[in-house]
C-alpha positions in Angstrom: 46.4 8.8 17.4 47.0 7.9 13.8 45.8 4.3 13.3 47.7 2.2 10.7 45.8 -1.1 10.9 42.1 -2.2 11.2 41.6 -5.8 12.3 38.1 -7.3 11.7 36.3 -10.4 12.8 34.0 -12.0 10.2 30.9 -13.6 11.6 28.8 -11.2 13.6 31.1 -8.3 12.7 32.0 -7.7 9.1 29.5 -10.2 7.8 25.7 -9.8 8.2 23.6 -12.8 9.2 23.3 -13.8 5.6 27.1 -14.1 5.5 27.5 -11.2 3.1 29.7 -8.0 3.3 27.5 -5.0 2.7 28.2 -2.4 0.1 28.9 0.2 2.7 31.4 -2.1 4.5 33.1 -2.8 1.2 33.3 0.9 0.4 34.8 1.6 3.8 37.5 -1.0 3.6 38.4 0.1 0.1 38.8 3.7 1.3 41.0 2.6 4.2 43.1 0.6 1.8 43.5 3.6 -0.5 44.6 5.6 2.5 47.4 3.1 3.3 45.6 1.6 6.3 46.2 -2.1 6.5 43.1 -4.3 6.7 43.5 -7.7 8.5 40.8 -10.3 8.9 40.9 -12.3 12.1 38.4 -15.2 12.2 37.7 -18.5 13.8 36.9 -19.9 10.3 39.4 -21.9 8.3 41.4 -20.1 5.7 39.5 -21.5 2.7 36.2 -20.3 4.1 37.6 -16.9 5.2 39.0 -16.3 1.7 35.8 -17.3 0.0 33.7 -15.0 2.3 36.0 -12.0 1.6 36.0 -12.4 -2.2 34.1 -9.0 -2.4 37.1 -7.2 -0.9 39.8 -9.1 -2.8 41.2 -5.8 -4.2 42.1 -4.9 -0.6 44.1 -8.2 -0.4 43.8 -8.6 3.4 46.1 -10.7 5.5 43.9 -13.4 7.0 44.4 -14.8 10.5 42.4 -18.0 10.3 41.4 -20.6 12.9 41.8 -17.9 15.6 45.3 -17.2 14.5 46.5 -20.8 14.2 47.5 -20.0 10.6 48.2 -16.7 8.8 48.2 -16.3 5.1 48.2 -13.5 2.5 44.9 -13.7 0.7 46.1 -12.6 -2.8 48.7 -15.4 -3.1 48.0 -17.8 -0.2 51.5 -17.2 1.2 51.9 -18.8 4.6 53.2 -16.2 7.1 52.8 -18.0 10.5 51.5 -21.3 11.7 50.8 -22.7 15.2 50.1 -26.4 15.1 49.0 -28.6 18.1 51.6 -31.3 18.9 50.6 -35.0 18.8 50.6 -35.5 22.6 48.2 -32.5 23.1 45.9 -33.7 20.3 45.8 -37.2 21.9 45.0 -35.8 25.4 42.2 -33.6 24.1 40.7 -36.3 21.9 40.7 -39.0 24.5 39.4 -36.6 27.2 36.5 -35.7 24.9 35.6 -39.3 24.2 35.4 -39.9 28.0 32.8 -37.1 28.1 30.8 -38.5 25.2 32.0 -35.7 22.9 33.2 -36.1 19.3 35.5 -33.5 17.8 35.9 -32.1 14.4 39.6 -31.4 13.6 40.8 -28.5 11.6 44.0 -29.2 9.7 46.3 -27.0 7.5 45.9 -29.0 4.3 44.7 -26.0 2.1 46.7 -27.1 -1.0 45.6 -30.7 -0.6 41.9 -29.7 -0.9 40.6 -30.2 2.6 40.5 -28.4 5.9 38.4 -30.6 8.2 38.6 -34.2 9.2 36.0 -36.2 11.2 35.6 -39.9 12.1 31.9 -40.6 12.5 30.0 -41.4 9.4 26.7 -40.1 10.7 28.2 -36.7 10.9 25.0 -34.6 10.7 23.8 -36.2 13.9 27.1 -36.5 15.8 28.5 -33.1 14.9 25.1 -31.3 15.3 25.3 -29.5 11.9 28.9 -28.3 12.3 29.7 -30.0 9.0 27.3 -29.0 6.2 26.3 -31.5 3.5 27.5 -29.3 0.7 30.9 -28.7 2.2 33.4 -30.5 0.0 36.5 -29.9 2.0 35.8 -32.3 4.8 37.3 -35.8 5.0 36.2 -38.9 6.8 39.2 -40.4 8.6 40.0 -42.5 11.6 41.6 -40.3 14.3 45.1 -41.7 15.0 47.0 -38.7 16.5 50.4 -39.9 15.4 49.3 -40.0 11.8 47.6 -36.6 11.7 49.7 -33.6 10.9 49.3 -29.8 10.9 46.5 -29.8 13.4 45.2 -26.2 13.8 42.2 -26.8 16.2 40.2 -29.5 17.8 36.6 -28.4 18.0 33.5 -29.5 20.0 30.0 -28.2 19.2 27.5 -28.7 22.1 25.8 -27.0 25.1 27.8 -24.0 26.5 27.9 -25.2 30.2 29.0 -28.6 29.2 31.8 -27.4 27.0 32.9 -24.5 29.3 33.5 -26.9 32.1 35.4 -29.3 29.9 37.6 -26.5 28.6 38.4 -25.1 32.0 39.2 -28.5 33.4 41.6 -29.3 30.5 43.3 -25.9 30.7 43.8 -26.2 34.5 45.2 -29.7 34.2 47.5 -28.9 31.3 48.8 -25.4 32.1 50.7 -23.8 29.2 50.2 -26.8 26.9 47.4 -25.3 24.7 44.8 -22.6 24.5 41.0 -23.0 24.8 38.3 -20.7 23.5 34.6 -21.2 24.1 32.5 -19.1 21.7 28.8 -18.7 22.5 27.5 -16.1 20.0 26.6 -18.8 17.4 23.2 -20.4 16.8 21.8 -22.3 19.8 25.0 -24.0 20.8 28.6 -23.2 21.9 31.8 -24.0 20.2 34.8 -25.1 22.3 38.2 -25.0 20.5 41.5 -26.3 21.6 44.5 -24.6 19.9 48.3 -24.3 20.3 49.3 -22.1 23.3 49.9 -19.2 20.8 46.6 -20.0 18.9 44.6 -16.9 19.6 43.9 -13.9 17.5 46.0 -11.5 19.6 49.0 -13.8 20.0 49.1 -14.5 16.3 48.7 -10.8 15.4 51.5 -9.9 17.9 53.8 -12.3 16.1 52.9 -10.8 12.7 53.5 -7.3 14.1 57.1 -8.3 14.8 57.6 -8.3 11.0 56.1 -4.9 10.2 56.3 -1.4 11.5 53.0 -1.2 13.4 52.6 -1.1 17.2 49.6 -2.4 19.1 48.6 1.2 19.9 48.2 1.9 16.2 45.6 -0.9 15.8 41.8 -0.7 15.8 40.1 -4.1 16.3 36.4 -5.0 16.0 34.7 -8.2 17.1 31.7 -9.8 18.7 32.5 -13.0 20.4 34.7 -14.4 23.2 37.5 -15.3 20.7 37.9 -11.6 20.1 38.4 -10.6 23.7 42.2 -10.7 23.9 42.5 -8.9 20.6 40.1 -6.2 21.7 41.8 -5.8 25.1 45.3 -5.3 23.7 44.6 -3.2 20.6 45.0 0.6 20.7 41.2 0.9 20.2 39.2 -2.3 20.8 35.6 -2.1 19.7 32.8 -4.6 20.5 29.8 -4.8 18.1 26.4 -3.9 19.4 25.5 -7.6 19.0 28.5 -8.8 20.9 28.6 -11.1 23.9 28.5 -9.4 27.3 32.1 -10.6 28.0 33.3 -9.1 24.7 31.6 -5.8 25.5 33.1 -5.6 28.9 36.6 -6.0 27.4 36.1 -3.2 24.8 36.8 0.5 25.0 33.9 1.3 22.8 30.7 -0.4 21.6 29.3 0.2 18.1 25.8 1.8 17.9 24.7 -0.5 15.0 24.9 -4.3 14.8 26.3 -6.4 12.1 23.1 -6.4 10.1 23.0 -2.6 10.1 26.5 -1.8 8.8 28.0 -1.4 12.3 31.6 -1.7 11.0 30.9 1.1 8.4 29.4 3.5 10.9 31.9 3.1 13.6 34.9 3.4 11.2 33.3 6.4 9.4 33.3 8.3 12.7 36.9 7.4 13.6 38.4 8.1 10.2 35.8 10.8 9.2 35.0 9.0 6.0 31.5 9.2 4.5 
């Protein structure tokens, strides 16, 4: 099989634990780009953060699927290719159901050109959001959550204990079939992250939409990831690879597991074998 596209997650995959892209990984992506193989970044991070973290490969100009595919942009000019926003009624249901459980969300919005990406409504944000919003992050805005007055909602996120969030997500999905998608990531720090997105808000659904505009089939794609938000992408790509440090669920969905983890250039080594690049 001649692969035409490589899709990479960021945290736990292309990035090491210091949030850097290693020289080997940079060299590998540059070589793939030079050979005409398209490089796509698919991440749960917002577009601003994803673009900042991939500055070292800007010559590759990857397409970025941000917020788990809720928005897709070209990194070299910020062109919007696809967006999947949560509707007002879904946002209201998710928000009110969270409050009943004593949970407070952080909301990701597509306001890239207006200088912010996150909104929150509790002033004591470090305590309430358990470190999800960092003190030095300048693109978050304090704002009262009035669903009818908030536009371009990409994701409603809760950061808490895995079991608590998993039960919440499953209950909401069961009671609102087809209304939205939920993802519960657990390969982060000591807590889990539950995300509510548009029904098409997952990495694979977004990528499939994008593939409709270019001459690449799913069989011609290699995807690499490490967490539960990568599972559908890994399952549906021609070659889905889980990192050595991936969650068990992610490994079970993959066709192959890298021998090295994200801190030991796992992406470089697995791609060097497939494409015979040293």
